[in-house]
C-alpha positions as CSV (number, residue, x, y, z in Angstrom):
1,M,219.6,232.2,-29.9
2,N,223.0,231.5,-28.3
3,K,223.8,229.5,-25.4
4,F,224.2,232.8,-23.4
5,F,221.1,234.1,-24.1
6,D,219.4,231.2,-23.7
7,N,220.6,231.0,-20.1
8,F,219.2,234.6,-19.5
9,Y,215.8,234.0,-21.2
10,N,215.2,230.2,-20.2
11,F,217.5,229.1,-17.1
12,A,217.2,232.5,-15.5
13,G,213.7,232.6,-16.7
14,F,213.4,236.3,-17.8
15,G,211.3,235.1,-20.9
16,P,209.5,236.0,-22.9
17,A,209.9,239.6,-24.1
18,V,207.2,242.4,-22.9
19,K,206.1,245.6,-24.4
20,S,208.6,245.2,-27.3
21,K,209.1,248.3,-29.6
22,Q,211.6,247.5,-32.9
23,P,214.3,250.2,-33.4
24,T,214.4,251.8,-36.3
25,A,217.0,251.6,-39.2
26,E,218.5,255.0,-37.9
27,E,218.8,254.2,-34.7
28,L,220.6,250.8,-35.4
29,E,223.0,252.8,-37.8
30,F,223.4,255.6,-34.9
31,F,224.6,252.9,-32.4
32,E,226.4,250.4,-34.7
33,D,230.2,251.6,-34.0
34,K,229.1,252.7,-30.4
35,L,227.7,249.6,-28.8
36,P,228.4,245.8,-29.3
37,N,226.9,244.2,-32.7
38,R,225.5,241.4,-30.5
39,L,223.5,243.7,-28.5
40,L,221.9,245.7,-31.6
41,E,221.1,241.8,-32.8
42,Y,219.2,241.4,-29.6
43,W,217.3,244.4,-30.3
44,Q,216.7,243.8,-33.7
45,E,215.0,240.0,-32.6
46,Y,213.4,241.3,-29.6
47,G,213.3,245.0,-29.6
48,F,213.3,247.5,-26.7
49,C,211.7,245.8,-24.2
50,G,211.0,244.1,-20.8
51,W,212.2,241.1,-19.5
52,G,211.0,239.0,-16.6
53,E,207.6,240.7,-16.8
54,G,209.2,243.8,-16.8
55,L,211.5,243.6,-13.8
56,I,214.6,244.8,-16.1
57,W,214.1,246.6,-19.2
58,V,216.5,246.8,-22.2
59,V,216.0,250.2,-23.7
60,N,217.1,252.7,-26.3
61,P,220.2,254.5,-25.4
62,A,219.2,257.7,-26.7
63,D,215.8,258.1,-24.6
64,Y,218.3,258.4,-21.3
65,A,221.2,260.4,-22.9
66,D,219.9,263.7,-21.0
67,I,219.3,261.7,-17.5
68,L,222.5,260.0,-17.7
69,M,224.4,263.2,-18.4
70,T,222.6,264.6,-15.4
71,W,223.5,261.9,-13.2
72,L,227.2,262.0,-14.3
73,S,227.9,265.5,-14.4
74,D,230.3,266.8,-11.7
75,T,231.5,263.1,-11.0
76,P,234.6,261.4,-12.4
77,F,232.9,259.9,-15.0
78,E,231.9,262.8,-16.7
79,N,234.2,262.8,-19.6
80,A,236.2,259.7,-18.6
81,D,234.1,257.5,-21.3
82,N,231.3,257.8,-23.8
83,Y,228.7,255.9,-22.1
84,Y,225.1,254.9,-22.8
85,V,222.2,253.1,-20.8
86,I,221.5,250.1,-21.8
87,A,218.8,248.8,-19.6
88,R,217.3,249.7,-16.3
89,S,215.5,247.8,-13.8
90,A,211.9,248.3,-12.5
91,F,213.2,250.5,-9.7
92,G,215.0,252.8,-11.7
93,E,218.5,251.4,-11.3
94,L,220.6,252.4,-14.5
95,I,222.8,250.1,-16.1
96,V,225.6,251.7,-18.0
97,W,227.8,250.9,-20.9
98,G,231.0,252.7,-21.9
99,E,232.6,252.3,-25.1
100,K,236.6,251.7,-23.5
101,T,235.2,250.6,-20.1
102,G,232.3,248.2,-21.0
103,Q,229.5,247.4,-18.9
104,S,231.0,249.8,-15.8
105,I,228.8,251.6,-14.1
106,D,225.6,250.8,-11.9
107,I,223.9,253.6,-10.7
108,N,221.3,252.9,-7.7
109,V,219.1,256.0,-8.4
110,N,217.1,255.6,-5.2
111,F,219.9,256.2,-2.8
112,G,222.1,258.3,-5.2
113,M,224.9,256.1,-5.6
114,I,227.0,255.2,-8.6
115,F,228.9,252.1,-8.6
116,P,231.7,251.9,-11.1
117,T,233.5,249.1,-12.0
118,D,236.3,249.4,-14.7
119,N,236.1,246.5,-17.2
120,T,238.9,248.1,-19.8
121,E,241.1,245.2,-19.5
122,K,238.4,242.4,-19.6
123,L,236.9,244.4,-22.6
124,K,239.9,244.2,-24.2
125,K,240.5,240.3,-23.4
126,R,236.9,238.9,-23.9
127,G,236.0,241.5,-26.7
128,E,232.7,243.5,-26.6
129,E,230.6,240.7,-27.8
130,R,231.1,238.5,-25.6
131,S,231.2,240.8,-22.8
132,I,227.7,241.7,-23.6
133,E,226.7,238.2,-23.8
134,L,228.0,237.3,-20.3
135,F,226.3,240.7,-19.0
136,F,223.0,239.0,-20.1
137,A,224.0,235.1,-18.9
138,S,225.0,236.5,-15.8
139,M,221.9,238.2,-14.8
140,S,219.9,237.5,-11.8
141,K,216.3,238.4,-10.9
142,D,217.6,238.6,-7.0
143,S,219.9,241.0,-7.7
144,L,217.5,243.2,-9.4
145,D,214.2,243.3,-7.3
146,K,214.2,245.7,-4.1
147,K,213.6,244.3,-0.6
148,D,211.1,245.9,1.9
149,L,212.4,246.4,5.4
150,D,211.6,242.4,6.6
151,E,214.0,241.4,3.5
152,N,211.0,240.3,1.2
153,P,211.0,240.8,-2.6
154,L,209.2,243.7,-3.7
155,F,208.5,242.9,-7.4
156,E,205.9,240.7,-7.9
157,R,203.8,242.3,-4.8
158,A,204.2,245.7,-6.4
159,M,203.1,244.2,-9.9
160,A,199.9,242.6,-8.1
161,K,199.0,245.5,-6.3
162,L,200.0,248.3,-9.2
163,G,199.5,246.4,-12.4
164,P,202.4,245.9,-14.8
165,L,204.7,248.4,-15.7
166,E,204.6,250.0,-19.5
167,A,208.0,250.7,-21.1
168,D,207.9,254.4,-20.0
169,E,207.1,253.7,-16.2
170,M,208.7,252.4,-13.1
171,Y,207.9,251.5,-9.5
172,G,208.9,254.3,-7.7
173,F,209.0,255.1,-3.9
174,V,206.9,258.0,-2.4
175,P,208.4,259.5,-0.5
176,A,211.9,259.0,-2.1
177,L,214.4,256.6,0.0
178,A,217.0,259.2,-0.7
179,I,214.9,261.8,1.9
180,G,213.8,259.4,4.4
181,G,211.5,257.3,2.5
182,A,210.6,253.7,3.7
183,P,211.1,250.5,1.3
184,K,207.7,249.3,1.8
185,L,205.1,248.0,-0.9
186,E,202.5,251.0,0.3
187,N,205.0,253.3,-0.5
188,L,205.2,252.2,-4.3
189,Q,203.7,254.1,-6.8
190,K,203.8,253.4,-10.6
191,V,205.8,256.9,-12.2
192,K,207.0,258.1,-15.4
193,V,210.5,256.5,-15.5
194,L,212.2,259.7,-17.1
195,E,210.4,262.5,-15.1
196,H,211.1,260.5,-11.8
197,L,214.9,260.0,-13.0
198,T,215.3,263.7,-13.1
199,F,213.4,264.3,-9.7
200,L,215.6,261.5,-7.9
201,A,218.9,262.8,-9.8
202,D,218.0,266.6,-8.5
203,L,217.4,265.4,-4.9
204,G,221.2,266.0,-3.3
205,E,224.3,265.1,-4.1
206,K,225.5,262.0,-6.1
207,T,228.1,259.7,-3.8
208,V,230.3,257.8,-6.1
209,M,231.4,254.4,-4.6
210,A,234.5,252.4,-4.2
211,D,235.3,250.3,-7.7
212,I,235.7,247.2,-5.5
213,V,237.2,245.1,-8.4
214,A,239.9,247.5,-8.9
215,M,240.9,247.5,-5.3
216,S,240.9,243.5,-5.3
217,N,243.3,243.5,-8.5
218,A,245.4,246.3,-6.7
219,L,246.1,244.3,-3.8
220,H,246.6,240.9,-5.6
221,K,249.1,242.6,-7.8
């Protein structure tokens, strides 16, 4: 375990892995020229699995290819790069890696928002191995959790009430936040993740948010 993953596993408290499924040789071979080797090493060591008791899941991108295409269709990212979902949160947020742009898109599925951060230059400077290491090392539980109307975290309470998630499940708000539902514990249900993400994608238009990093870099040139 390198120091970056040790920070994720031990210091940030995401370990140990839960509900792990080992990748096949064919899956590893398919992604070996598309995603960082370090990520594939993590897959081999820990499998596709949940971390932080299921707060975040490192996933097989092939399982999310169709839903990612749905979320990115009719946006500027549709054909901008080769994108892969590498992880998703307990509440369905998608973390997307681009071959040229690195970890460059986060999709807030509950509100239909796409947050871009073009990391092309950082990827060239750091290399993809260090980039994926820093992605894990900088992850925090607070940023992945959802909060209720009183700004209280929901994940641990949802797990206590509804039980831990299986690898194909998420905590979904019913009714959905995008159509006026409220972020309350009593509105959370365990739902099948891919089916629910498809439902959320079909609710309405997606909003592409500003790339704050790019705007900041432009201002300081």
